[in-house]
VEXDREN-2710 file (C-alpha; in Angstrom, 1 decimal):
% VEXDREN-2710
k/r/px/py/pz
1/MET/-12.7/36.7/21.1
2/LYS/-11.6/37.5/17.6
3/LYS/-9.2/34.6/17.5
4/THR/-12.0/32.2/18.7
5/LEU/-14.4/33.5/16.0
6/LEU/-11.8/33.1/13.3
7/SER/-11.1/29.5/14.5
8/CYS/-14.8/28.7/14.4
9/LEU/-15.2/30.2/10.9
10/GLY/-12.2/28.2/9.7
11/PHE/-13.7/25.0/11.1
12/LEU/-17.0/25.8/9.5
13/PHE/-15.3/26.4/6.1
14/CYS/-13.5/23.0/6.3
15/SER/-16.7/21.2/7.2
16/LEU/-18.6/22.9/4.3
17/ALA/-15.9/22.2/1.8
18/PHE/-15.8/18.6/3.0
19/ALA/-19.6/18.2/2.6
20/GLN/-19.6/19.7/-0.8
21/GLU/-16.8/17.4/-2.0
22/TYR/-18.5/14.2/-0.7
23/ASP/-22.1/13.2/-1.1
24/PHE/-22.4/10.3/1.4
25/ARG/-25.9/9.3/0.1
26/LYS/-24.3/7.6/-2.9
27/PRO/-21.3/5.4/-3.5
28/GLN/-18.0/7.0/-4.4
29/ASN/-14.9/5.9/-6.2
30/TYR/-13.3/3.4/-3.8
31/GLY/-10.0/5.3/-3.9
32/ASN/-11.7/8.2/-2.1
33/TRP/-12.2/6.3/1.1
34/LYS/-8.6/6.6/2.1
35/LYS/-8.8/10.4/1.4
36/VAL/-11.9/10.7/3.6
37/ALA/-10.4/8.5/6.3
38/LEU/-7.0/10.1/6.6
39/GLY/-6.8/13.2/4.4
40/ASN/-8.9/15.6/6.4
41/PRO/-7.9/18.4/8.9
42/ASP/-7.7/17.3/12.5
43/ASP/-10.8/19.2/13.3
44/PHE/-12.9/17.0/11.1
45/TYR/-12.4/14.0/13.4
46/LYS/-14.2/16.0/16.2
47/THR/-17.4/16.2/14.2
48/GLU/-20.6/14.1/14.5
49/GLU/-20.1/13.2/10.8
50/ALA/-16.8/11.6/11.7
51/LYS/-18.5/9.5/14.4
52/ARG/-21.2/8.5/11.9
53/ILE/-18.6/7.2/9.5
54/ALA/-16.7/5.5/12.4
55/ASP/-19.9/3.6/13.2
56/ASN/-20.0/2.4/9.6
57/VAL/-16.4/1.3/9.9
58/LEU/-17.4/-0.8/12.9
59/LEU/-20.2/-2.4/10.9
60/TYR/-17.8/-3.4/8.1
61/GLN/-15.2/-5.0/10.5
62/LEU/-15.2/-8.8/10.1
63/THR/-15.3/-11.1/13.0
64/THR/-11.5/-11.8/12.6
65/GLY/-10.8/-8.1/13.3
66/GLY/-9.8/-7.3/9.7
67/TRP/-11.7/-5.4/7.0
68/PRO/-12.6/-6.1/3.3
69/LYS/-11.2/-3.9/0.5
70/ASN/-12.7/-1.5/-2.1
71/ILE/-15.6/-0.2/0.0
72/PHE/-16.4/3.4/0.4
73/MET/-17.2/3.3/4.1
74/ALA/-18.3/6.9/4.4
75/LYS/-21.5/6.2/2.4
76/GLU/-24.7/6.9/4.3
77/LEU/-26.2/3.4/4.7
78/THR/-29.9/2.6/4.7
79/ALA/-31.3/0.2/7.3
80/GLU/-31.4/-2.5/4.6
81/GLU/-27.8/-1.9/3.7
82/LYS/-26.7/-2.0/7.3
83/ALA/-28.4/-5.3/7.8
84/LYS/-26.6/-6.7/4.7
85/VAL/-23.2/-5.5/6.0
86/ILE/-23.9/-7.0/9.4
87/SER/-24.9/-10.3/7.7
88/GLN/-21.5/-10.4/6.0
89/LYS/-19.3/-9.9/9.0
90/GLY/-18.6/-13.7/9.1
91/ASP/-17.2/-13.7/5.6
92/VAL/-13.7/-13.8/7.1
93/ASP/-12.0/-14.7/3.8
94/GLU/-12.6/-11.1/2.7
95/GLY/-10.2/-9.8/5.3
96/THR/-7.1/-8.2/3.6
97/ILE/-4.3/-5.7/3.7
98/ASP/-4.6/-5.2/-0.1
99/ASN/-5.4/-1.6/-1.3
100/ASN/-4.7/-0.2/2.1
101/ALA/-7.5/-2.2/3.7
102/THR/-7.5/-2.8/7.5
103/THR/-4.6/-0.3/8.1
104/THR/-6.8/2.6/6.9
105/GLU/-9.7/1.6/9.0
106/ILE/-7.6/1.3/12.2
107/GLN/-6.0/4.7/11.6
108/PHE/-9.3/6.3/11.0
109/LEU/-10.8/4.8/14.2
110/ALA/-7.7/6.0/16.2
111/LYS/-8.2/9.5/14.9
112/VAL/-11.9/9.6/15.9
113/TYR/-11.2/7.9/19.3
114/ARG/-8.6/10.5/20.1
115/GLU/-11.3/13.2/19.8
116/HIS/-14.4/11.3/21.3
117/LYS/-13.0/8.6/23.6
118/ASP/-15.7/6.2/22.5
119/PRO/-14.3/2.8/23.8
120/ARG/-15.9/1.0/20.9
121/TYR/-13.5/2.7/18.5
122/ALA/-10.4/1.8/20.6
123/ARG/-11.6/-1.8/21.0
124/ALA/-12.2/-2.2/17.2
125/ALA/-8.8/-0.7/16.4
126/LEU/-7.2/-3.1/18.9
127/ASP/-9.0/-6.0/17.3
128/GLY/-7.6/-4.8/13.9
129/ILE/-4.1/-4.7/15.3
130/ASP/-4.5/-8.2/16.7
131/TYR/-5.7/-9.3/13.2
132/LEU/-2.4/-8.0/11.7
133/LEU/-0.3/-9.6/14.3
134/GLU/-2.1/-12.9/13.8
135/ALA/-1.9/-12.7/10.0
136/GLN/1.9/-12.3/10.0
137/TYR/3.8/-15.5/9.0
138/ASP/6.5/-16.7/11.3
139/ASN/9.0/-15.7/8.7
140/GLY/7.9/-12.1/9.0
141/GLY/5.8/-11.7/5.8
142/TRP/2.1/-10.9/5.4
143/PRO/-0.3/-12.6/3.0
144/GLN/-2.6/-10.4/0.9
145/CYS/-5.7/-12.0/2.5
146/TYR/-6.1/-13.8/5.9
147/PRO/-7.2/-16.4/7.0
148/ARG/-7.5/-17.8/3.5
149/THR/-5.5/-21.0/2.9
150/LYS/-5.6/-21.3/-0.9
151/GLY/-4.6/-19.3/-3.9
152/TYR/-2.1/-16.5/-4.7
153/VAL/-3.5/-14.4/-1.9
154/THR/-1.7/-16.6/0.6
155/GLN/1.6/-15.5/-0.8
156/ILE/3.8/-12.9/0.8
157/GLN/2.7/-9.7/-1.0
158/TYR/5.0/-6.9/-1.8
159/ASN/2.6/-6.2/-4.8
160/ASP/1.0/-2.8/-4.5
161/ASN/3.2/-2.2/-1.5
162/SER/1.0/-4.3/0.8
163/ASN/3.8/-5.5/3.2
164/VAL/5.5/-2.1/3.2
165/ASN/2.3/-0.3/4.1
166/VAL/1.7/-2.7/7.0
167/LEU/5.3/-2.3/8.2
168/LYS/5.1/1.5/8.1
169/PHE/1.8/1.4/9.9
170/VAL/3.1/-0.9/12.6
171/ARG/6.0/1.4/13.2
172/ASP/3.7/4.4/13.4
173/ILE/1.8/2.7/16.2
174/TYR/4.8/2.4/18.5
175/GLU/6.3/5.7/17.5
176/ASP/3.1/7.9/17.7
177/ARG/2.1/7.2/21.3
178/ASP/-0.3/10.2/21.2
179/LEU/-2.6/8.9/18.5
180/TYR/-2.2/5.3/19.7
181/SER/-2.2/5.9/23.4
182/PHE/-4.9/3.2/23.8
183/VAL/-2.5/0.5/22.7
184/PRO/-1.1/-1.3/25.8
185/GLU/2.6/-1.6/26.2
186/ASP/2.7/-5.4/25.9
187/LYS/1.1/-5.1/22.5
188/VAL/3.5/-2.3/21.5
189/GLU/6.4/-4.7/22.2
190/ARG/4.7/-7.3/20.0
191/LEU/4.5/-4.8/17.3
192/LYS/8.2/-3.9/17.5
193/THR/9.0/-7.6/17.2
194/ALA/6.6/-7.9/14.2
195/PHE/8.3/-4.9/12.5
196/ASP/11.8/-6.4/13.0
197/LYS/10.6/-9.8/11.6
198/GLY/9.1/-8.0/8.6
199/ILE/12.4/-6.3/7.8
200/ASP/14.2/-9.6/8.2
201/CYS/11.8/-11.1/5.7
202/ILE/12.6/-8.3/3.2
203/LEU/16.3/-9.0/3.5
204/LYS/15.8/-12.7/3.1
205/THR/13.7/-12.3/-0.1
206/GLN/16.1/-9.9/-1.9
207/VAL/16.8/-11.7/-5.2
208/LYS/20.3/-12.6/-6.2
209/GLN/21.6/-12.9/-9.8
210/ASN/24.8/-15.0/-10.0
211/GLY/25.4/-14.4/-6.3
212/LYS/24.8/-10.6/-6.5
213/LEU/21.9/-8.9/-4.7
214/THR/19.4/-7.1/-6.9
215/VAL/15.8/-6.1/-5.8
216/TRP/12.5/-7.9/-5.1
217/CYS/9.8/-9.9/-6.8
218/ALA/6.2/-8.7/-6.2
219/GLN/5.2/-11.9/-4.4
220/TYR/6.8/-14.9/-2.7
221/ASP/5.8/-18.4/-1.7
222/HIS/5.1/-18.1/2.0
223/ILE/6.8/-21.3/2.9
224/THR/9.9/-21.5/0.7
225/LEU/10.4/-17.7/0.3
226/GLN/11.0/-18.2/-3.4
227/PRO/9.6/-15.8/-6.0
228/ALA/6.1/-16.8/-7.1
229/GLN/3.5/-16.0/-9.7
230/ALA/0.2/-14.3/-8.8
231/ARG/-2.4/-13.6/-11.5
232/ALA/-1.8/-14.7/-15.1
233/TYR/-0.2/-11.4/-16.1
234/GLU/1.8/-11.1/-12.8
235/LEU/4.7/-13.5/-13.7
236/ILE/7.8/-14.2/-11.6
237/SER/10.0/-11.2/-12.1
238/LEU/12.1/-8.4/-10.5
239/SER/9.7/-5.6/-9.7
240/GLY/10.6/-2.1/-10.8
241/GLN/7.3/-1.0/-9.3
242/GLU/7.3/-2.5/-5.7
243/SER/11.1/-2.5/-5.1
244/ASP/11.3/1.3/-4.9
245/ASN/9.2/1.5/-1.8
246/ILE/11.0/-1.4/-0.2
247/VAL/14.3/0.5/-0.6
248/LEU/12.8/3.7/0.7
249/LEU/11.6/1.8/3.8
250/LEU/15.1/0.3/4.4
251/MET/16.6/3.8/4.0
252/SER/14.3/5.1/6.7
253/LEU/15.7/2.7/9.3
254/LYS/17.8/4.3/12.1
255/ASN/21.2/2.9/12.7
256/PRO/21.1/0.4/9.8
257/SER/23.1/-2.8/10.0
258/GLN/25.7/-3.7/7.4
259/GLU/23.2/-6.2/5.9
260/ILE/20.7/-3.4/5.4
261/ILE/23.3/-1.1/4.0
262/ASP/24.4/-3.8/1.5
263/ALA/20.8/-4.4/0.5
264/VAL/20.2/-0.7/-0.2
265/GLU/23.5/-0.3/-2.1
266/ALA/22.7/-3.3/-4.3
267/ALA/19.1/-2.2/-5.0
268/VAL/20.1/1.4/-5.9
269/GLU/22.8/0.0/-8.3
270/TRP/20.1/-2.2/-9.9
271/PHE/17.8/0.7/-10.4
272/ASP/20.5/2.6/-12.1
273/LYS/21.4/-0.3/-14.3
274/VAL/17.9/-1.1/-15.6
275/LYS/16.5/2.4/-16.1
276/ILE/14.9/3.0/-19.6
277/GLU/15.7/6.3/-21.2
278/ASN/14.1/8.4/-23.9
279/ILE/10.6/7.0/-23.7
280/THR/7.4/8.1/-21.9
281/ILE/3.9/6.8/-21.7
282/GLU/1.3/9.0/-23.4
283/GLN/-2.4/9.0/-23.0
284/PHE/-4.5/9.6/-26.1
285/THR/-7.9/8.9/-27.6
286/ASN/-7.8/6.0/-30.0
287/GLU/-9.8/5.6/-33.2
288/GLU/-12.7/4.0/-31.3
289/GLY/-13.0/7.1/-29.1
290/GLN/-11.5/5.3/-26.1
291/LYS/-8.9/6.6/-23.7
292/ASP/-5.7/4.7/-24.4
293/ARG/-2.0/4.6/-23.7
294/ARG/1.1/4.2/-25.9
295/ILE/4.8/4.5/-25.7
296/VAL/6.5/7.5/-27.4
297/SER/10.0/8.6/-27.7
298/CYS/11.2/11.7/-25.9
299/ASN/14.3/13.8/-25.3
300/ASP/15.4/15.2/-22.0
301/CYS/12.7/13.2/-20.2
302/PRO/13.2/11.5/-16.9
303/PRO/14.1/7.8/-16.9
304/THR/11.4/5.1/-16.8
305/TRP/11.3/1.8/-15.1
306/ALA/9.2/-1.2/-16.2
307/ARG/7.0/-2.9/-13.6
308/PHE/8.5/-6.3/-14.4
309/TYR/12.0/-7.4/-15.4
310/ASP/13.1/-10.9/-16.3
311/ILE/14.5/-12.4/-13.1
312/ASP/17.5/-13.9/-14.8
313/ASP/18.7/-11.2/-17.2
314/ASN/16.8/-7.9/-16.3
315/ARG/15.0/-7.6/-19.6
316/PRO/11.8/-5.5/-19.2
317/PHE/8.6/-7.2/-20.2
318/ILE/4.9/-6.8/-20.2
319/SER/2.2/-9.5/-20.4
320/ASP/-1.5/-10.0/-20.8
321/ARG/-4.1/-12.4/-19.4
322/ASP/-2.6/-15.1/-21.6
323/GLY/0.5/-15.1/-19.4
324/ILE/2.9/-14.6/-22.4
325/LYS/6.0/-12.3/-21.9
326/ARG/6.4/-9.6/-24.4
327/TYR/9.9/-8.1/-24.3
328/GLU/9.9/-5.5/-27.0
329/LEU/8.7/-2.0/-26.0
330/SER/6.7/-1.9/-29.3
331/ASP/4.7/-4.8/-28.0
332/TYR/2.9/-2.4/-25.6
333/SER/0.3/-2.0/-28.4
334/ASN/0.0/-5.8/-28.7
335/ILE/-1.7/-6.4/-25.4
336/SER/-5.4/-5.9/-24.8
337/HIS/-6.8/-2.4/-24.3
338/GLU/-8.1/-3.6/-20.9
339/ARG/-4.6/-4.6/-19.7
340/ARG/-2.8/-1.7/-21.3
341/ASN/-5.0/0.8/-19.4
342/GLY/-5.9/-1.3/-16.4
343/TYR/-2.4/-1.8/-15.1
344/LYS/0.6/0.4/-14.5
345/TRP/3.3/-1.2/-16.6
346/TYR/5.9/1.7/-16.4
347/ASN/6.7/4.3/-13.8
348/ASN/9.2/7.0/-12.7
349/ASP/9.2/6.0/-9.0
350/GLY/12.9/5.1/-9.1
351/LEU/13.6/8.8/-9.1
352/ALA/12.5/8.9/-5.5
353/VAL/15.0/6.2/-4.7
354/PHE/17.9/8.2/-6.1
355/LYS/16.8/11.4/-4.4
356/LYS/16.6/9.7/-1.0
357/TYR/19.8/7.8/-1.6
358/LYS/21.9/11.0/-1.9
359/LYS/20.8/12.1/1.5
360/TRP/21.0/8.6/3.0
361/GLU/24.5/8.1/1.7
362/LYS/25.7/11.2/3.5
363/GLU/24.0/10.3/6.7
364/VAL/25.0/6.7/6.8
365/LYS/28.3/6.5/5.0
366/GLY/29.5/10.1/5.5
367/LYS/29.9/10.6/1.8
END
């Protein structure tokens, strides 16, 4: 009895904390949607509130089976808002894997279905999985948006980890048969094939310099598999931002082939070669009272990696909406305030690669 009472009180506490953190009557920051969808205790998905949100997710699903991005789907919708959402279900060009769209919605519906067994949630999740399978190119890559046929969104997108996120999600489906018990075995087999094709695409798109493997560009032409430009400031380059998660994914594979081992070894070597030492990015308030960023020198600070490196000689660069490369670190102050603060030009994510590599090397190579 005491144990049951404590369990009930714990569930009530989680529910109250959740309600206090999120006011569903008004829009929230888009980034909070993933936190709501996937970051709650398991007990939350048993609630009527979770069902209400799941019904919203069904409304936002496009006729293709995919979902649009940057929408706080937990918001309590008025009748007029619901009608507008329903009227836009045919805007199929809005379907995307960018910013964790589609995969987040499927995962959320799976969690709610496990608790409530509402067949609508399973059916919508399966439609979403079919969308992902259909969107995958024959070469194994995924575009940012599907079924669009024009623009940079048709490129194979490693940018913002889009393809890596889909691949990890696809693997989760066939490895977590408890959460995804509603996925039939024939579809599970298709997902395994899709995963293998995705890994093959990654291996085929690893850039070589003078015949030597390095890392990856942020996006590729979906036909030629050659590095491609996206937006004006997203120039053809080697990516110190996206490549780290690609390497981590490759290191997570069981019984890696020699081709995968070679890809990892080359990428880790590249990360070590191009690291930038003795600088860090500092946030400050500028003379106009705006939040801003600048590069400052530092001692005993972790290494930094640029988001973009020249594809031929590994020189780090930044750019603005004018599409001009700026190679000198001091040029960080010579791009617009909007691009300086609206884009992550430098990161420390390569540290995770080195940390994982030490363990991976022992497991795979016995060192």
